C-alpha positions as CSV (number, residue, x, y, z in Angstrom):
1,M,249.1,91.6,57.8
2,K,247.4,92.3,61.1
3,P,243.7,91.2,61.0
4,L,241.1,93.8,61.4
5,S,239.3,93.9,64.8
6,N,235.6,93.4,65.0
7,N,235.1,97.1,65.5
8,Q,237.2,97.9,62.4
9,D,235.1,95.3,60.4
10,R,231.9,97.1,61.4
11,E,233.3,100.5,60.6
12,S,234.3,99.3,57.1
13,E,230.8,98.0,56.3
14,P,228.5,100.3,54.4
15,A,225.7,101.9,56.4
16,A,222.3,100.3,56.0
17,P,220.2,102.3,53.6
18,D,217.3,104.4,55.0
19,K,214.3,102.5,53.9
20,T,212.1,105.5,54.5
21,I,214.1,108.0,52.4
22,D,211.7,107.7,49.5
23,L,208.8,108.5,51.8
24,K,210.3,111.9,52.9
25,I,210.6,115.3,51.2
26,T,212.4,118.4,52.4
27,A,210.6,121.5,53.4
28,E,212.1,123.3,50.4
29,E,211.0,120.6,48.0
30,A,207.5,120.7,49.5
31,R,207.3,124.4,49.1
32,D,208.1,124.1,45.4
33,L,205.4,121.4,44.9
34,L,202.8,123.5,46.7
35,R,203.6,126.4,44.4
36,G,203.4,124.5,41.1
37,D,200.7,124.7,38.4
38,N,199.1,121.5,39.9
39,P,199.9,122.0,43.6
40,A,200.2,119.0,45.8
41,I,197.5,118.2,48.3
42,L,198.7,119.1,51.8
43,I,197.5,117.2,54.9
44,D,198.1,118.2,58.5
45,V,197.9,115.3,61.0
46,R,198.6,117.2,64.2
47,S,196.3,117.5,67.2
48,E,193.8,120.3,67.7
49,G,196.1,121.7,70.5
50,E,199.1,121.8,68.1
51,M,197.1,123.4,65.3
52,C,196.4,126.5,67.4
53,L,200.1,127.2,67.0
54,G,199.5,127.9,63.3
55,H,199.6,125.8,60.1
56,I,200.9,125.7,56.6
57,K,198.7,127.6,54.2
58,G,196.3,125.3,52.3
59,A,196.5,122.4,54.7
60,Q,193.6,120.0,55.2
61,F,193.3,118.8,58.8
62,I,192.9,115.0,59.3
63,P,193.7,113.3,62.6
64,P,196.1,110.4,62.2
65,R,193.6,107.8,63.2
66,D,191.2,109.0,60.4
67,V,193.7,109.2,57.5
68,E,192.6,106.0,55.8
69,E,189.0,106.9,56.1
70,E,189.1,110.6,55.1
71,V,191.9,110.8,52.5
72,A,189.5,110.0,49.6
73,T,187.6,113.2,50.4
74,V,190.7,115.4,49.7
75,A,192.5,113.1,47.2
76,P,189.9,111.2,45.2
77,E,192.6,110.0,42.7
78,K,195.5,107.8,43.9
79,D,198.0,109.2,41.5
80,L,197.8,112.7,43.1
81,T,200.8,114.1,45.0
82,I,200.1,114.2,48.7
83,L,202.3,115.9,51.3
84,V,201.7,115.1,54.9
85,Y,203.2,116.8,58.0
86,C,203.0,116.7,61.8
87,S,205.0,118.7,64.3
88,S,208.4,117.0,63.7
89,G,208.0,114.1,61.3
90,P,207.3,110.7,62.9
91,R,203.5,110.8,62.8
92,S,203.3,112.0,59.3
93,L,205.8,109.4,58.2
94,R,203.6,106.6,59.7
95,A,200.6,108.2,58.0
96,V,202.4,108.2,54.6
97,E,203.4,104.5,55.0
98,R,199.7,103.7,55.5
99,L,198.8,105.8,52.5
100,R,201.4,104.1,50.3
101,G,199.8,100.8,51.4
102,M,196.5,102.1,50.1
103,G,197.9,102.8,46.7
104,Y,198.8,106.5,47.1
105,G,202.2,106.1,45.5
106,K,203.0,109.9,45.5
107,A,202.4,110.4,49.3
108,R,205.4,112.0,51.0
109,S,206.1,113.2,54.5
110,I,207.7,116.6,55.1
111,A,210.9,116.0,57.0
112,G,211.1,117.8,60.3
113,G,207.4,118.7,60.0
114,Y,205.9,122.0,61.0
115,D,208.8,122.8,63.3
116,A,211.3,122.7,60.4
117,W,208.9,124.7,58.2
118,L,208.6,127.4,60.9
119,K,212.4,127.5,61.7
120,D,213.2,128.0,58.0
121,G,211.0,131.2,58.1
122,R,208.5,129.9,55.6
123,E,204.9,131.3,55.5
124,V,202.5,130.0,58.1
125,V,198.9,130.9,58.8
126,N,197.7,131.8,62.3
127,D,193.9,131.9,62.8
128,G,194.2,133.3,66.3
129,A,195.3,136.6,67.8
130,F,198.9,135.6,68.5
131,T,201.9,136.9,66.7
132,P,204.4,134.4,65.2
133,H,206.8,135.4,68.0
134,Q,204.2,134.6,70.7
135,L,203.3,131.3,69.1
136,D,206.9,130.3,69.2
137,R,207.6,131.6,72.7
138,Y,204.4,130.1,74.3
139,S,204.0,127.0,72.2
140,R,204.8,124.6,75.1
141,N,202.2,126.3,77.3
142,M,199.6,126.1,74.5
143,L,200.2,122.4,73.9
144,L,199.0,121.7,77.5
145,R,195.4,120.7,77.3
146,E,194.7,122.6,80.5
147,V,196.0,125.8,78.9
148,G,195.6,125.8,75.2
149,E,195.0,128.8,73.0
150,E,192.2,130.2,75.2
151,G,194.3,129.9,78.4
152,Q,197.3,131.5,77.0
153,M,195.3,134.5,75.8
154,K,193.9,134.9,79.3
155,L,197.5,134.9,80.7
156,L,198.5,137.6,78.2
157,Q,195.5,139.7,79.2
158,A,196.0,139.2,82.9
159,K,197.2,141.9,85.3
160,V,199.0,140.7,88.5
161,L,200.1,142.9,91.3
162,L,203.1,141.8,93.4
163,V,203.5,143.6,96.7
164,G,207.2,143.3,97.6
165,A,210.2,142.7,95.4
166,G,212.3,140.5,97.6
167,G,212.7,136.7,97.9
168,L,209.1,135.7,97.5
169,A,208.6,138.0,94.5
170,S,211.8,137.0,92.8
171,S,210.6,133.5,91.8
172,A,207.0,134.5,91.3
173,A,207.8,137.5,89.1
174,L,210.2,135.6,86.8
175,Y,207.8,132.6,86.3
176,L,204.8,134.8,85.8
177,A,206.7,136.8,83.2
178,A,208.1,133.7,81.5
179,C,204.7,132.1,81.1
180,G,203.2,135.2,79.5
181,V,201.3,137.2,82.1
182,G,200.8,140.4,80.2
183,T,201.1,143.0,83.0
184,L,202.9,142.8,86.2
185,G,202.7,145.6,88.9
186,I,205.4,145.8,91.6
187,V,205.1,147.7,94.9
188,D,208.2,148.2,97.0
189,F,209.9,151.2,98.5
190,D,213.2,149.5,99.5
191,R,216.6,149.5,97.8
192,V,218.8,146.5,97.0
193,D,221.2,145.6,99.7
194,L,224.2,143.2,99.4
195,S,222.6,140.9,102.0
196,N,219.6,140.4,99.7
197,L,221.5,138.8,96.9
198,N,221.7,135.3,98.4
199,R,218.0,134.7,97.7
200,Q,216.5,137.7,95.9
201,I,217.3,136.6,92.3
202,L,215.6,139.5,90.7
203,H,218.7,141.6,91.7
204,G,222.4,141.3,91.0
205,T,225.6,142.8,92.4
206,D,225.4,145.8,90.1
207,D,222.0,146.6,91.5
208,V,223.1,147.2,95.1
209,G,221.8,150.6,96.1
210,R,219.2,150.7,93.3
211,L,215.4,150.8,93.9
212,K,214.2,147.2,94.0
213,V,211.3,148.0,91.7
214,D,213.7,149.4,89.1
215,S,216.0,146.4,89.4
216,A,213.0,144.0,89.3
217,K,211.6,145.7,86.2
218,A,214.9,145.3,84.3
219,A,215.1,141.6,85.2
220,I,211.6,140.9,84.1
221,E,212.1,142.7,80.8
222,R,215.2,140.7,80.2
223,A,213.2,137.5,80.8
224,N,210.3,138.6,78.6
225,P,210.3,142.0,76.9
226,D,206.6,141.5,76.0
227,V,205.5,141.9,79.6
228,K,204.4,145.4,80.7
229,V,205.8,146.2,84.1
230,I,204.3,149.0,86.3
231,T,206.3,150.1,89.3
232,Y,205.3,151.7,92.5
233,A,208.3,152.9,94.4
234,E,206.3,153.6,97.6
235,R,205.1,151.9,100.7
236,L,201.6,150.3,100.5
237,E,199.4,152.2,103.0
238,P,195.7,152.6,103.6
239,R,195.7,155.9,101.6
240,N,196.9,154.2,98.4
241,A,196.1,150.5,98.7
242,L,192.7,150.5,97.0
243,A,193.8,152.8,94.2
244,I,196.7,150.5,93.3
245,I,194.9,147.2,93.8
246,N,191.9,148.2,91.7
247,A,194.1,148.4,88.6
248,F,194.9,144.7,88.7
249,D,193.1,141.3,88.5
250,I,195.0,139.4,91.2
251,V,197.0,140.5,94.2
252,L,200.1,138.5,95.1
253,D,201.5,139.0,98.6
254,A,205.3,138.9,98.5
255,C,206.0,141.1,101.5
256,D,207.5,140.4,104.9
257,N,205.5,142.8,107.0
258,L,202.5,141.6,109.0
259,A,200.7,144.9,108.9
260,T,201.0,145.1,105.2
261,K,199.7,141.5,104.8
262,F,196.5,142.4,106.8
263,L,196.2,145.6,104.8
264,L,196.4,143.7,101.6
265,N,193.8,141.2,102.8
266,D,191.4,144.1,103.7
267,A,191.9,146.1,100.5
268,S,191.6,142.9,98.4
269,Y,188.4,142.1,100.2
270,F,186.8,145.4,99.5
271,A,188.1,145.5,96.0
272,G,186.7,142.0,95.3
273,K,190.1,140.8,94.1
274,P,191.7,137.3,94.8
275,Y,194.4,137.6,97.4
276,V,197.3,135.1,97.1
277,F,198.9,135.0,100.5
278,G,202.5,133.9,101.1
279,G,205.0,134.0,103.9
280,A,208.3,132.3,104.8
281,V,210.6,132.3,107.9
282,G,213.7,130.2,107.7
283,F,212.6,126.8,106.3
284,D,208.9,127.2,107.1
285,G,206.4,128.7,104.8
286,Q,202.7,129.2,104.2
287,A,200.6,129.9,101.1
288,A,196.9,130.3,100.5
289,V,194.4,131.9,98.2
290,F,191.6,134.1,99.7
291,W,188.7,135.3,97.6
292,P,185.6,136.0,99.6
293,K,183.8,137.1,96.4
294,G,184.1,133.5,95.2
295,G,182.5,132.3,98.4
296,G,185.6,131.6,100.4
297,P,187.2,133.0,103.6
298,C,189.6,135.9,104.0
299,L,192.8,136.1,106.1
300,R,191.0,137.5,109.1
301,C,188.8,134.5,109.2
302,L,191.9,132.5,110.1
303,F,193.7,135.1,112.0
304,P,191.2,137.7,113.4
305,K,194.1,139.8,114.8
306,P,197.7,140.1,113.8
307,P,200.0,138.1,116.1
308,P,202.5,139.9,118.3
309,Q,205.5,141.1,116.4
310,H,207.9,138.9,118.4
311,L,206.0,135.8,117.2
312,A,206.4,136.7,113.6
313,P,209.9,138.1,112.9
314,T,210.6,139.5,109.5
């Protein structure tokens, strides 16, 4: 008989048992224990940033580093059933191992953590102003310490005006929509041309001949249907600039016309709105933020007069 190879030997050996299996419990089993006559004690060991995404009803919040010190306040008797969860399982499993070492023999970790609980459609509590859909969509934003719950709410309440719906606006509009800016305004009087499609990713082949603001609105709503899109299918001029700009918090310059850029600067100055300047020709580009109300300069402080047209081709 032909001897088995080393690989075959390994394949025939039984898998090593999972030493942590007794420390885990499924989300369904946890739900049943939380609903019983003597409900289990539930401990959430996530960070403050994670907790703003919501939590399981009845959970006690204890940071992982404080579990040994604070567990006695929520579970004075060591024979009580304790369920621990984090976002996906590893941290709560380590916490349960420490609790078992302290004598809490009925401590268990919820497998998959809060993520598994949420994906199964089980009840969660949200103390903030976000819907469950928003919590799920923007969770990665809110986990960033620099954004958090407060920052995400500011994004949802923000109103940004984009002047132009071409190449510069394409990336800006899609990213602003994706991150949750609540209202986007778009000003552009042009129609989509086939030659636009190599760089203006707001538009597709089927949009050729369509107003750019309409094509842009459709693309933004596909990216994030929660975003309110306000379109202005007209040229920005001195007669309408202030009226349009005053309805928004921030002005984003995505146009390719020098006269319009200086008009945007002037109107933003008088409206007291931050003006985000951008321009690109070939492989060269410039970007800046002007906000004289905040103590800074305006575009005319750098360029008192528009340069000759032949020095700044569109």
